[in-house]
PyMOL commands that place a pseudoatom at each C-alpha (Angstrom):
pseudoatom trace, name=CA, resn=MET, resi=1, chain=A, elem=C, hetatm=0, pos=[95.919, -67.568, 36.285]
pseudoatom trace, name=CA, resn=THR, resi=2, chain=A, elem=C, hetatm=0, pos=[98.572, -65.673, 38.249]
pseudoatom trace, name=CA, resn=ILE, resi=3, chain=A, elem=C, hetatm=0, pos=[99.540, -62.247, 36.883]
pseudoatom trace, name=CA, resn=ARG, resi=4, chain=A, elem=C, hetatm=0, pos=[103.322, -61.968, 36.688]
pseudoatom trace, name=CA, resn=VAL, resi=5, chain=A, elem=C, hetatm=0, pos=[104.430, -58.417, 37.518]
pseudoatom trace, name=CA, resn=LEU, resi=6, chain=A, elem=C, hetatm=0, pos=[107.751, -56.676, 36.935]
pseudoatom trace, name=CA, resn=LEU, resi=7, chain=A, elem=C, hetatm=0, pos=[108.426, -53.601, 39.079]
pseudoatom trace, name=CA, resn=ALA, resi=8, chain=A, elem=C, hetatm=0, pos=[110.656, -50.925, 37.503]
pseudoatom trace, name=CA, resn=ASP, resi=9, chain=A, elem=C, hetatm=0, pos=[111.476, -47.952, 39.733]
pseudoatom trace, name=CA, resn=ASP, resi=10, chain=A, elem=C, hetatm=0, pos=[114.726, -46.456, 40.973]
pseudoatom trace, name=CA, resn=GLN, resi=11, chain=A, elem=C, hetatm=0, pos=[113.289, -46.037, 44.492]
pseudoatom trace, name=CA, resn=ALA, resi=12, chain=A, elem=C, hetatm=0, pos=[113.938, -49.271, 46.375]
pseudoatom trace, name=CA, resn=LEU, resi=13, chain=A, elem=C, hetatm=0, pos=[111.504, -48.361, 49.153]
pseudoatom trace, name=CA, resn=LEU, resi=14, chain=A, elem=C, hetatm=0, pos=[108.644, -47.864, 46.710]
pseudoatom trace, name=CA, resn=ARG, resi=15, chain=A, elem=C, hetatm=0, pos=[109.447, -51.120, 44.931]
pseudoatom trace, name=CA, resn=GLY, resi=16, chain=A, elem=C, hetatm=0, pos=[109.458, -52.917, 48.263]
pseudoatom trace, name=CA, resn=THR, resi=17, chain=A, elem=C, hetatm=0, pos=[106.096, -51.436, 49.234]
pseudoatom trace, name=CA, resn=PHE, resi=18, chain=A, elem=C, hetatm=0, pos=[104.506, -52.412, 45.931]
pseudoatom trace, name=CA, resn=LYS, resi=19, chain=A, elem=C, hetatm=0, pos=[106.032, -55.893, 46.128]
pseudoatom trace, name=CA, resn=LEU, resi=20, chain=A, elem=C, hetatm=0, pos=[104.506, -56.549, 49.539]
pseudoatom trace, name=CA, resn=LEU, resi=21, chain=A, elem=C, hetatm=0, pos=[101.131, -55.358, 48.302]
pseudoatom trace, name=CA, resn=ILE, resi=22, chain=A, elem=C, hetatm=0, pos=[101.178, -57.352, 45.070]
pseudoatom trace, name=CA, resn=ASP, resi=23, chain=A, elem=C, hetatm=0, pos=[102.591, -60.568, 46.548]
pseudoatom trace, name=CA, resn=ALA, resi=24, chain=A, elem=C, hetatm=0, pos=[99.804, -60.536, 49.147]
pseudoatom trace, name=CA, resn=GLN, resi=25, chain=A, elem=C, hetatm=0, pos=[97.233, -61.003, 46.358]
pseudoatom trace, name=CA, resn=PRO, resi=26, chain=A, elem=C, hetatm=0, pos=[96.178, -64.555, 45.449]
pseudoatom trace, name=CA, resn=ASP, resi=27, chain=A, elem=C, hetatm=0, pos=[96.115, -63.787, 41.713]
pseudoatom trace, name=CA, resn=MET, resi=28, chain=A, elem=C, hetatm=0, pos=[99.417, -61.961, 41.208]
pseudoatom trace, name=CA, resn=GLU, resi=29, chain=A, elem=C, hetatm=0, pos=[103.105, -62.057, 42.059]
pseudoatom trace, name=CA, resn=VAL, resi=30, chain=A, elem=C, hetatm=0, pos=[106.216, -59.941, 41.533]
pseudoatom trace, name=CA, resn=VAL, resi=31, chain=A, elem=C, hetatm=0, pos=[108.636, -61.961, 39.423]
pseudoatom trace, name=CA, resn=ALA, resi=32, chain=A, elem=C, hetatm=0, pos=[111.407, -59.348, 39.082]
pseudoatom trace, name=CA, resn=GLU, resi=33, chain=A, elem=C, hetatm=0, pos=[112.498, -55.845, 40.040]
pseudoatom trace, name=CA, resn=ALA, resi=34, chain=A, elem=C, hetatm=0, pos=[114.490, -53.255, 38.084]
pseudoatom trace, name=CA, resn=SER, resi=35, chain=A, elem=C, hetatm=0, pos=[116.070, -49.977, 39.155]
pseudoatom trace, name=CA, resn=ASN, resi=36, chain=A, elem=C, hetatm=0, pos=[116.311, -48.507, 35.639]
pseudoatom trace, name=CA, resn=GLY, resi=37, chain=A, elem=C, hetatm=0, pos=[114.836, -48.940, 32.179]
pseudoatom trace, name=CA, resn=ARG, resi=38, chain=A, elem=C, hetatm=0, pos=[117.691, -51.052, 30.870]
pseudoatom trace, name=CA, resn=GLU, resi=39, chain=A, elem=C, hetatm=0, pos=[117.197, -53.592, 33.638]
pseudoatom trace, name=CA, resn=ALA, resi=40, chain=A, elem=C, hetatm=0, pos=[113.444, -53.466, 33.051]
pseudoatom trace, name=CA, resn=VAL, resi=41, chain=A, elem=C, hetatm=0, pos=[113.811, -54.476, 29.393]
pseudoatom trace, name=CA, resn=GLN, resi=42, chain=A, elem=C, hetatm=0, pos=[116.299, -57.217, 30.233]
pseudoatom trace, name=CA, resn=SER, resi=43, chain=A, elem=C, hetatm=0, pos=[114.065, -58.616, 32.970]
pseudoatom trace, name=CA, resn=ALA, resi=44, chain=A, elem=C, hetatm=0, pos=[111.013, -58.425, 30.734]
pseudoatom trace, name=CA, resn=ARG, resi=45, chain=A, elem=C, hetatm=0, pos=[112.800, -60.656, 28.233]
pseudoatom trace, name=CA, resn=SER, resi=46, chain=A, elem=C, hetatm=0, pos=[114.102, -63.143, 30.794]
pseudoatom trace, name=CA, resn=GLU, resi=47, chain=A, elem=C, hetatm=0, pos=[111.223, -63.379, 33.259]
pseudoatom trace, name=CA, resn=ARG, resi=48, chain=A, elem=C, hetatm=0, pos=[108.255, -63.362, 30.839]
pseudoatom trace, name=CA, resn=ALA, resi=49, chain=A, elem=C, hetatm=0, pos=[106.178, -61.018, 32.949]
pseudoatom trace, name=CA, resn=ASP, resi=50, chain=A, elem=C, hetatm=0, pos=[102.598, -60.142, 32.017]
pseudoatom trace, name=CA, resn=LEU, resi=51, chain=A, elem=C, hetatm=0, pos=[102.811, -56.502, 33.089]
pseudoatom trace, name=CA, resn=VAL, resi=52, chain=A, elem=C, hetatm=0, pos=[105.450, -53.920, 33.974]
pseudoatom trace, name=CA, resn=VAL, resi=53, chain=A, elem=C, hetatm=0, pos=[104.743, -51.246, 36.568]
pseudoatom trace, name=CA, resn=MET, resi=54, chain=A, elem=C, hetatm=0, pos=[107.063, -48.638, 35.059]
pseudoatom trace, name=CA, resn=ASP, resi=55, chain=A, elem=C, hetatm=0, pos=[108.333, -45.389, 36.538]
pseudoatom trace, name=CA, resn=ILE, resi=56, chain=A, elem=C, hetatm=0, pos=[108.996, -42.693, 33.939]
pseudoatom trace, name=CA, resn=ARG, resi=57, chain=A, elem=C, hetatm=0, pos=[111.980, -41.004, 35.547]
pseudoatom trace, name=CA, resn=MET, resi=58, chain=A, elem=C, hetatm=0, pos=[114.814, -43.509, 35.981]
pseudoatom trace, name=CA, resn=PRO, resi=59, chain=A, elem=C, hetatm=0, pos=[118.589, -43.369, 35.394]
pseudoatom trace, name=CA, resn=GLU, resi=60, chain=A, elem=C, hetatm=0, pos=[120.447, -44.768, 32.356]
pseudoatom trace, name=CA, resn=VAL, resi=61, chain=A, elem=C, hetatm=0, pos=[117.311, -45.612, 30.366]
pseudoatom trace, name=CA, resn=ASP, resi=62, chain=A, elem=C, hetatm=0, pos=[114.082, -43.894, 31.369]
pseudoatom trace, name=CA, resn=GLY, resi=63, chain=A, elem=C, hetatm=0, pos=[110.631, -45.467, 31.460]
pseudoatom trace, name=CA, resn=ILE, resi=64, chain=A, elem=C, hetatm=0, pos=[109.549, -44.010, 28.131]
pseudoatom trace, name=CA, resn=GLU, resi=65, chain=A, elem=C, hetatm=0, pos=[112.467, -45.483, 26.199]
pseudoatom trace, name=CA, resn=ALA, resi=66, chain=A, elem=C, hetatm=0, pos=[112.089, -48.781, 28.065]
pseudoatom trace, name=CA, resn=THR, resi=67, chain=A, elem=C, hetatm=0, pos=[108.408, -48.873, 27.098]
pseudoatom trace, name=CA, resn=ARG, resi=68, chain=A, elem=C, hetatm=0, pos=[109.323, -48.168, 23.481]
pseudoatom trace, name=CA, resn=LEU, resi=69, chain=A, elem=C, hetatm=0, pos=[111.922, -50.952, 23.443]
pseudoatom trace, name=CA, resn=ILE, resi=70, chain=A, elem=C, hetatm=0, pos=[109.404, -53.391, 24.904]
pseudoatom trace, name=CA, resn=GLY, resi=71, chain=A, elem=C, hetatm=0, pos=[106.831, -52.365, 22.310]
pseudoatom trace, name=CA, resn=GLN, resi=72, chain=A, elem=C, hetatm=0, pos=[109.298, -52.926, 19.462]
pseudoatom trace, name=CA, resn=ASP, resi=73, chain=A, elem=C, hetatm=0, pos=[110.237, -56.424, 20.638]
pseudoatom trace, name=CA, resn=GLU, resi=74, chain=A, elem=C, hetatm=0, pos=[108.022, -58.996, 18.889]
pseudoatom trace, name=CA, resn=ASP, resi=75, chain=A, elem=C, hetatm=0, pos=[108.827, -61.551, 21.587]
pseudoatom trace, name=CA, resn=LEU, resi=76, chain=A, elem=C, hetatm=0, pos=[107.201, -59.221, 24.149]
pseudoatom trace, name=CA, resn=ALA, resi=77, chain=A, elem=C, hetatm=0, pos=[104.039, -58.551, 22.149]
pseudoatom trace, name=CA, resn=GLY, resi=78, chain=A, elem=C, hetatm=0, pos=[101.726, -59.550, 24.997]
pseudoatom trace, name=CA, resn=LEU, resi=79, chain=A, elem=C, hetatm=0, pos=[103.522, -57.566, 27.704]
pseudoatom trace, name=CA, resn=LYS, resi=80, chain=A, elem=C, hetatm=0, pos=[101.576, -54.598, 29.100]
pseudoatom trace, name=CA, resn=VAL, resi=81, chain=A, elem=C, hetatm=0, pos=[103.050, -51.453, 30.656]
pseudoatom trace, name=CA, resn=LEU, resi=82, chain=A, elem=C, hetatm=0, pos=[101.429, -49.435, 33.431]
pseudoatom trace, name=CA, resn=VAL, resi=83, chain=A, elem=C, hetatm=0, pos=[103.257, -46.137, 33.870]
pseudoatom trace, name=CA, resn=LEU, resi=84, chain=A, elem=C, hetatm=0, pos=[103.664, -44.443, 37.247]
pseudoatom trace, name=CA, resn=THR, resi=85, chain=A, elem=C, hetatm=0, pos=[104.083, -40.685, 37.211]
pseudoatom trace, name=CA, resn=THR, resi=86, chain=A, elem=C, hetatm=0, pos=[102.705, -37.382, 38.418]
pseudoatom trace, name=CA, resn=PHE, resi=87, chain=A, elem=C, hetatm=0, pos=[99.963, -35.640, 36.482]
pseudoatom trace, name=CA, resn=GLU, resi=88, chain=A, elem=C, hetatm=0, pos=[102.120, -32.533, 36.133]
pseudoatom trace, name=CA, resn=GLU, resi=89, chain=A, elem=C, hetatm=0, pos=[104.262, -34.320, 33.546]
pseudoatom trace, name=CA, resn=ASP, resi=90, chain=A, elem=C, hetatm=0, pos=[101.778, -34.089, 30.666]
pseudoatom trace, name=CA, resn=GLU, resi=91, chain=A, elem=C, hetatm=0, pos=[104.174, -34.425, 27.755]
pseudoatom trace, name=CA, resn=LEU, resi=92, chain=A, elem=C, hetatm=0, pos=[106.001, -37.321, 29.404]
pseudoatom trace, name=CA, resn=VAL, resi=93, chain=A, elem=C, hetatm=0, pos=[102.745, -39.200, 29.925]
pseudoatom trace, name=CA, resn=ILE, resi=94, chain=A, elem=C, hetatm=0, pos=[101.744, -38.732, 26.283]
pseudoatom trace, name=CA, resn=ASP, resi=95, chain=A, elem=C, hetatm=0, pos=[105.201, -39.853, 25.162]
pseudoatom trace, name=CA, resn=ALA, resi=96, chain=A, elem=C, hetatm=0, pos=[104.734, -43.009, 27.252]
pseudoatom trace, name=CA, resn=LEU, resi=97, chain=A, elem=C, hetatm=0, pos=[101.331, -43.693, 25.679]
pseudoatom trace, name=CA, resn=ARG, resi=98, chain=A, elem=C, hetatm=0, pos=[102.770, -43.178, 22.211]
pseudoatom trace, name=CA, resn=ALA, resi=99, chain=A, elem=C, hetatm=0, pos=[105.593, -45.542, 23.130]
pseudoatom trace, name=CA, resn=GLY, resi=100, chain=A, elem=C, hetatm=0, pos=[103.060, -48.260, 23.966]
pseudoatom trace, name=CA, resn=ALA, resi=101, chain=A, elem=C, hetatm=0, pos=[101.973, -47.867, 27.596]
pseudoatom trace, name=CA, resn=SER, resi=102, chain=A, elem=C, hetatm=0, pos=[98.470, -49.119, 28.356]
pseudoatom trace, name=CA, resn=GLY, resi=103, chain=A, elem=C, hetatm=0, pos=[97.733, -46.484, 30.987]
pseudoatom trace, name=CA, resn=PHE, resi=104, chain=A, elem=C, hetatm=0, pos=[99.126, -44.554, 33.902]
pseudoatom trace, name=CA, resn=LEU, resi=105, chain=A, elem=C, hetatm=0, pos=[98.658, -43.757, 37.567]
pseudoatom trace, name=CA, resn=GLY, resi=106, chain=A, elem=C, hetatm=0, pos=[100.032, -41.149, 39.926]
pseudoatom trace, name=CA, resn=LYS, resi=107, chain=A, elem=C, hetatm=0, pos=[102.574, -42.345, 42.465]
pseudoatom trace, name=CA, resn=GLY, resi=108, chain=A, elem=C, hetatm=0, pos=[100.193, -41.419, 45.262]
pseudoatom trace, name=CA, resn=VAL, resi=109, chain=A, elem=C, hetatm=0, pos=[97.700, -44.030, 44.078]
pseudoatom trace, name=CA, resn=GLU, resi=110, chain=A, elem=C, hetatm=0, pos=[95.660, -45.954, 46.646]
pseudoatom trace, name=CA, resn=PRO, resi=111, chain=A, elem=C, hetatm=0, pos=[96.644, -49.642, 46.997]
pseudoatom trace, name=CA, resn=ALA, resi=112, chain=A, elem=C, hetatm=0, pos=[93.267, -50.886, 45.747]
pseudoatom trace, name=CA, resn=GLN, resi=113, chain=A, elem=C, hetatm=0, pos=[93.534, -48.656, 42.659]
pseudoatom trace, name=CA, resn=LEU, resi=114, chain=A, elem=C, hetatm=0, pos=[96.940, -50.061, 41.754]
pseudoatom trace, name=CA, resn=LEU, resi=115, chain=A, elem=C, hetatm=0, pos=[95.707, -53.636, 42.088]
pseudoatom trace, name=CA, resn=ASP, resi=116, chain=A, elem=C, hetatm=0, pos=[92.585, -52.902, 40.054]
pseudoatom trace, name=CA, resn=ALA, resi=117, chain=A, elem=C, hetatm=0, pos=[94.723, -51.241, 37.365]
pseudoatom trace, name=CA, resn=ILE, resi=118, chain=A, elem=C, hetatm=0, pos=[97.011, -54.274, 37.111]
pseudoatom trace, name=CA, resn=ARG, resi=119, chain=A, elem=C, hetatm=0, pos=[94.042, -56.593, 36.677]
pseudoatom trace, name=CA, resn=LEU, resi=120, chain=A, elem=C, hetatm=0, pos=[92.302, -54.269, 34.220]
pseudoatom trace, name=CA, resn=ILE, resi=121, chain=A, elem=C, hetatm=0, pos=[95.284, -53.754, 31.944]
pseudoatom trace, name=CA, resn=THR, resi=122, chain=A, elem=C, hetatm=0, pos=[96.317, -57.408, 32.009]
pseudoatom trace, name=CA, resn=ALA, resi=123, chain=A, elem=C, hetatm=0, pos=[92.791, -58.248, 30.853]
pseudoatom trace, name=CA, resn=GLY, resi=124, chain=A, elem=C, hetatm=0, pos=[93.332, -56.064, 27.789]
pseudoatom trace, name=CA, resn=GLU, resi=125, chain=A, elem=C, hetatm=0, pos=[91.617, -52.869, 28.888]
pseudoatom trace, name=CA, resn=SER, resi=126, chain=A, elem=C, hetatm=0, pos=[93.215, -49.435, 29.212]
pseudoatom trace, name=CA, resn=LEU, resi=127, chain=A, elem=C, hetatm=0, pos=[93.429, -47.151, 32.207]
pseudoatom trace, name=CA, resn=LEU, resi=128, chain=A, elem=C, hetatm=0, pos=[92.375, -43.960, 30.457]
pseudoatom trace, name=CA, resn=SER, resi=129, chain=A, elem=C, hetatm=0, pos=[88.890, -43.198, 31.688]
pseudoatom trace, name=CA, resn=PRO, resi=130, chain=A, elem=C, hetatm=0, pos=[89.238, -40.646, 34.536]
pseudoatom trace, name=CA, resn=ALA, resi=131, chain=A, elem=C, hetatm=0, pos=[88.241, -37.128, 33.530]
pseudoatom trace, name=CA, resn=ALA, resi=132, chain=A, elem=C, hetatm=0, pos=[91.700, -35.733, 34.190]
pseudoatom trace, name=CA, resn=THR, resi=133, chain=A, elem=C, hetatm=0, pos=[93.229, -38.337, 31.917]
pseudoatom trace, name=CA, resn=LYS, resi=134, chain=A, elem=C, hetatm=0, pos=[90.815, -37.645, 29.076]
pseudoatom trace, name=CA, resn=GLY, resi=135, chain=A, elem=C, hetatm=0, pos=[91.549, -33.931, 29.336]
pseudoatom trace, name=CA, resn=LEU, resi=136, chain=A, elem=C, hetatm=0, pos=[95.267, -34.607, 29.210]
pseudoatom trace, name=CA, resn=ILE, resi=137, chain=A, elem=C, hetatm=0, pos=[94.993, -36.807, 26.138]
pseudoatom trace, name=CA, resn=SER, resi=138, chain=A, elem=C, hetatm=0, pos=[92.730, -34.468, 24.202]
pseudoatom trace, name=CA, resn=ARG, resi=139, chain=A, elem=C, hetatm=0, pos=[94.866, -31.429, 25.026]
pseudoatom trace, name=CA, resn=VAL, resi=140, chain=A, elem=C, hetatm=0, pos=[98.237, -32.857, 24.061]
pseudoatom trace, name=CA, resn=LEU, resi=141, chain=A, elem=C, hetatm=0, pos=[97.269, -35.235, 21.278]
pseudoatom trace, name=CA, resn=SER, resi=142, chain=A, elem=C, hetatm=0, pos=[95.271, -32.526, 19.545]
pseudoatom trace, name=CA, resn=GLN, resi=143, chain=A, elem=C, hetatm=0, pos=[98.639, -31.531, 18.100]
pseudoatom trace, name=CA, resn=PRO, resi=144, chain=A, elem=C, hetatm=0, pos=[99.471, -34.637, 16.032]
pseudoatom trace, name=CA, resn=SER, resi=145, chain=A, elem=C, hetatm=0, pos=[102.959, -36.007, 15.789]
pseudoatom trace, name=CA, resn=PRO, resi=146, chain=A, elem=C, hetatm=0, pos=[103.598, -36.198, 11.990]
pseudoatom trace, name=CA, resn=GLY, resi=147, chain=A, elem=C, hetatm=0, pos=[105.781, -39.250, 12.294]
pseudoatom trace, name=CA, resn=ASP, resi=148, chain=A, elem=C, hetatm=0, pos=[103.099, -41.159, 14.171]
pseudoatom trace, name=CA, resn=LEU, resi=149, chain=A, elem=C, hetatm=0, pos=[99.996, -40.422, 12.080]
pseudoatom trace, name=CA, resn=VAL, resi=150, chain=A, elem=C, hetatm=0, pos=[98.087, -43.585, 11.296]
pseudoatom trace, name=CA, resn=ASP, resi=151, chain=A, elem=C, hetatm=0, pos=[97.943, -44.666, 7.666]
pseudoatom trace, name=CA, resn=ARG, resi=152, chain=A, elem=C, hetatm=0, pos=[94.765, -43.154, 6.166]
pseudoatom trace, name=CA, resn=GLU, resi=153, chain=A, elem=C, hetatm=0, pos=[94.073, -46.356, 4.234]
pseudoatom trace, name=CA, resn=ARG, resi=154, chain=A, elem=C, hetatm=0, pos=[94.006, -48.342, 7.445]
pseudoatom trace, name=CA, resn=LEU, resi=155, chain=A, elem=C, hetatm=0, pos=[91.655, -45.831, 9.026]
pseudoatom trace, name=CA, resn=ALA, resi=156, chain=A, elem=C, hetatm=0, pos=[89.423, -45.995, 5.961]
pseudoatom trace, name=CA, resn=SER, resi=157, chain=A, elem=C, hetatm=0, pos=[89.293, -49.784, 6.335]
pseudoatom trace, name=CA, resn=LEU, resi=158, chain=A, elem=C, hetatm=0, pos=[87.207, -49.475, 9.486]
pseudoatom trace, name=CA, resn=THR, resi=159, chain=A, elem=C, hetatm=0, pos=[83.509, -50.140, 9.187]
pseudoatom trace, name=CA, resn=PRO, resi=160, chain=A, elem=C, hetatm=0, pos=[81.135, -47.353, 10.307]
pseudoatom trace, name=CA, resn=ARG, resi=161, chain=A, elem=C, hetatm=0, pos=[80.426, -49.277, 13.517]
pseudoatom trace, name=CA, resn=GLU, resi=162, chain=A, elem=C, hetatm=0, pos=[84.130, -49.808, 14.216]
pseudoatom trace, name=CA, resn=ARG, resi=163, chain=A, elem=C, hetatm=0, pos=[84.752, -46.078, 13.758]
pseudoatom trace, name=CA, resn=GLU, resi=164, chain=A, elem=C, hetatm=0, pos=[81.894, -45.293, 16.119]
pseudoatom trace, name=CA, resn=VAL, resi=165, chain=A, elem=C, hetatm=0, pos=[83.236, -47.650, 18.764]
pseudoatom trace, name=CA, resn=LEU, resi=166, chain=A, elem=C, hetatm=0, pos=[86.721, -46.183, 18.295]
pseudoatom trace, name=CA, resn=THR, resi=167, chain=A, elem=C, hetatm=0, pos=[85.479, -42.643, 18.966]
pseudoatom trace, name=CA, resn=LEU, resi=168, chain=A, elem=C, hetatm=0, pos=[83.645, -43.810, 22.095]
pseudoatom trace, name=CA, resn=VAL, resi=169, chain=A, elem=C, hetatm=0, pos=[86.703, -45.688, 23.341]
pseudoatom trace, name=CA, resn=ALA, resi=170, chain=A, elem=C, hetatm=0, pos=[88.670, -42.457, 22.840]
pseudoatom trace, name=CA, resn=ALA, resi=171, chain=A, elem=C, hetatm=0, pos=[86.047, -40.650, 24.922]
pseudoatom trace, name=CA, resn=GLY, resi=172, chain=A, elem=C, hetatm=0, pos=[86.949, -42.927, 27.827]
pseudoatom trace, name=CA, resn=LEU, resi=173, chain=A, elem=C, hetatm=0, pos=[83.802, -45.065, 27.838]
pseudoatom trace, name=CA, resn=SER, resi=174, chain=A, elem=C, hetatm=0, pos=[83.887, -48.670, 29.033]
pseudoatom trace, name=CA, resn=ASN, resi=175, chain=A, elem=C, hetatm=0, pos=[82.505, -51.569, 27.010]
pseudoatom trace, name=CA, resn=ASP, resi=176, chain=A, elem=C, hetatm=0, pos=[79.326, -51.543, 29.108]
pseudoatom trace, name=CA, resn=GLU, resi=177, chain=A, elem=C, hetatm=0, pos=[78.859, -47.799, 28.609]
pseudoatom trace, name=CA, resn=ILE, resi=178, chain=A, elem=C, hetatm=0, pos=[79.433, -48.050, 24.856]
pseudoatom trace, name=CA, resn=ALA, resi=179, chain=A, elem=C, hetatm=0, pos=[77.033, -50.988, 24.621]
pseudoatom trace, name=CA, resn=GLU, resi=180, chain=A, elem=C, hetatm=0, pos=[74.319, -48.966, 26.320]
pseudoatom trace, name=CA, resn=ARG, resi=181, chain=A, elem=C, hetatm=0, pos=[75.013, -45.986, 24.053]
pseudoatom trace, name=CA, resn=ILE, resi=182, chain=A, elem=C, hetatm=0, pos=[74.775, -47.877, 20.735]
pseudoatom trace, name=CA, resn=PHE, resi=183, chain=A, elem=C, hetatm=0, pos=[72.303, -50.591, 21.795]
pseudoatom trace, name=CA, resn=VAL, resi=184, chain=A, elem=C, hetatm=0, pos=[74.469, -53.693, 21.454]
pseudoatom trace, name=CA, resn=THR, resi=185, chain=A, elem=C, hetatm=0, pos=[76.003, -56.134, 23.930]
pseudoatom trace, name=CA, resn=PRO, resi=186, chain=A, elem=C, hetatm=0, pos=[79.368, -55.500, 25.662]
pseudoatom trace, name=CA, resn=VAL, resi=187, chain=A, elem=C, hetatm=0, pos=[80.727, -58.593, 23.868]
pseudoatom trace, name=CA, resn=THR, resi=188, chain=A, elem=C, hetatm=0, pos=[79.828, -57.019, 20.527]
pseudoatom trace, name=CA, resn=VAL, resi=189, chain=A, elem=C, hetatm=0, pos=[81.584, -53.796, 21.555]
pseudoatom trace, name=CA, resn=LYS, resi=190, chain=A, elem=C, hetatm=0, pos=[84.706, -55.755, 22.468]
pseudoatom trace, name=CA, resn=THR, resi=191, chain=A, elem=C, hetatm=0, pos=[84.583, -57.516, 19.095]
pseudoatom trace, name=CA, resn=HIS, resi=192, chain=A, elem=C, hetatm=0, pos=[84.407, -54.202, 17.214]
pseudoatom trace, name=CA, resn=ALA, resi=193, chain=A, elem=C, hetatm=0, pos=[87.229, -52.756, 19.323]
pseudoatom trace, name=CA, resn=ASN, resi=194, chain=A, elem=C, hetatm=0, pos=[89.408, -55.814, 18.734]
pseudoatom trace, name=CA, resn=ARG, resi=195, chain=A, elem=C, hetatm=0, pos=[88.812, -55.628, 14.986]
pseudoatom trace, name=CA, resn=ALA, resi=196, chain=A, elem=C, hetatm=0, pos=[89.728, -51.940, 15.002]
pseudoatom trace, name=CA, resn=MET, resi=197, chain=A, elem=C, hetatm=0, pos=[92.923, -52.752, 16.913]
pseudoatom trace, name=CA, resn=ALA, resi=198, chain=A, elem=C, hetatm=0, pos=[93.865, -55.410, 14.380]
pseudoatom trace, name=CA, resn=LYS, resi=199, chain=A, elem=C, hetatm=0, pos=[93.239, -53.135, 11.390]
pseudoatom trace, name=CA, resn=LEU, resi=200, chain=A, elem=C, hetatm=0, pos=[95.111, -50.176, 12.894]
pseudoatom trace, name=CA, resn=GLY, resi=201, chain=A, elem=C, hetatm=0, pos=[97.992, -52.146, 14.374]
pseudoatom trace, name=CA, resn=ALA, resi=202, chain=A, elem=C, hetatm=0, pos=[97.168, -51.074, 17.935]
pseudoatom trace, name=CA, resn=ARG, resi=203, chain=A, elem=C, hetatm=0, pos=[98.489, -53.104, 20.860]
pseudoatom trace, name=CA, resn=ASP, resi=204, chain=A, elem=C, hetatm=0, pos=[95.497, -52.328, 23.065]
pseudoatom trace, name=CA, resn=ARG, resi=205, chain=A, elem=C, hetatm=0, pos=[92.725, -49.821, 23.781]
pseudoatom trace, name=CA, resn=ALA, resi=206, chain=A, elem=C, hetatm=0, pos=[95.203, -47.206, 24.967]
pseudoatom trace, name=CA, resn=GLN, resi=207, chain=A, elem=C, hetatm=0, pos=[96.793, -47.203, 21.533]
pseudoatom trace, name=CA, resn=LEU, resi=208, chain=A, elem=C, hetatm=0, pos=[93.345, -46.880, 19.965]
pseudoatom trace, name=CA, resn=VAL, resi=209, chain=A, elem=C, hetatm=0, pos=[92.904, -43.652, 21.925]
pseudoatom trace, name=CA, resn=VAL, resi=210, chain=A, elem=C, hetatm=0, pos=[96.230, -42.318, 20.694]
pseudoatom trace, name=CA, resn=ILE, resi=211, chain=A, elem=C, hetatm=0, pos=[95.335, -43.207, 17.096]
pseudoatom trace, name=CA, resn=ALA, resi=212, chain=A, elem=C, hetatm=0, pos=[91.872, -41.644, 17.379]
pseudoatom trace, name=CA, resn=TYR, resi=213, chain=A, elem=C, hetatm=0, pos=[93.371, -38.273, 18.333]
pseudoatom trace, name=CA, resn=GLU, resi=214, chain=A, elem=C, hetatm=0, pos=[96.459, -38.342, 16.142]
pseudoatom trace, name=CA, resn=SER, resi=215, chain=A, elem=C, hetatm=0, pos=[94.429, -39.276, 13.066]
pseudoatom trace, name=CA, resn=GLY, resi=216, chain=A, elem=C, hetatm=0, pos=[91.989, -36.434, 13.639]
pseudoatom trace, name=CA, resn=LEU, resi=217, chain=A, elem=C, hetatm=0, pos=[89.062, -38.843, 14.017]
pseudoatom trace, name=CA, resn=VAL, resi=218, chain=A, elem=C, hetatm=0, pos=[88.498, -37.314, 17.475]
pseudoatom trace, name=CA, resn=ARG, resi=219, chain=A, elem=C, hetatm=0, pos=[89.406, -33.716, 18.188]
pseudoatom trace, name=CA, resn=THR, resi=220, chain=A, elem=C, hetatm=0, pos=[89.830, -31.571, 21.261]
pseudoatom trace, name=CA, resn=GLY, resi=221, chain=A, elem=C, hetatm=0, pos=[86.568, -30.207, 22.570]
pseudoatom trace, name=CA, resn=GLU, resi=222, chain=A, elem=C, hetatm=0, pos=[84.332, -32.800, 20.939]
pseudoatom trace, name=CA, resn=ARG, resi=223, chain=A, elem=C, hetatm=0, pos=[81.378, -33.905, 23.016]
pseudoatom trace, name=CA, resn=ARG, resi=224, chain=A, elem=C, hetatm=0, pos=[79.032, -36.777, 22.394]
pseudoatom trace, name=CA, resn=SER, resi=225, chain=A, elem=C, hetatm=0, pos=[75.461, -36.659, 23.691]
for i in range(1, 225): cmd.bond("trace and resi %d" % i, "trace and resi %d" % (i + 1))
show_as sticks, trace
zoom trace
C-alpha cells in the first residue's frame, strides 16, 4: 500500500524538500501541496490523501482550523494529520491536538524521523511518546477545556482494563511497553485501546491522550511504577 501524503505549508522551499524526500520512498507519495489551510482542506477532499503534513502558522486559514475542519468532515474520517511546529508554541500544539491532530514534530526534524512519523501515524499510532511531548501535554491539558470534557457516562463505560490501558497510552507507552507492564500481548493492548477509542469517540491514540487528561483520569505529576 502506498501512503498518499498532502503537504500543507506556506514555505514553498520546505514543501519542495519534503516532497523530494517523500517521493523517494517506495511506500509513499505526495499527491498534493497546499500553501494555506483552506487549500489543504480542499485538497484533502479532492485528492483522498491518507495523511496531511500540516504547518500550524499559515495565511488565510491556519493549520489548527484546517485540522478542525478535516476532523469535522465525515468523508475525511480516515485522514490523519501530522502537525509541524516549534516546541515553543505549547498552546498552539495543544489546540492542534484538540482539533484532531495525531501528533507533531518540530520543523528541524531529521528526514528519517519524518518518514517514520508518517508511517507510524498512518498505521493508527500517535506521535506523542517523547519526554518533551509528554511534559507539554500534561502541563497544558491539566487545565481542562470545559467545552471539550468527555461525557462522564462514556468514560464510565470503559472496563477496568480499558481504563488501565488508556492511562498507560496517556503516559506515552507503546503497545509493546504496555503489554509488558500488564502481562498481555501487544495485540490485546491494541484491542483494548481500539475499544476505548470507539466508546469515547476518539479518532486515534492522540485523542485518547487528550481525553485522558481533560477528563481528569490522568493528572499532571502522576507517575506509574
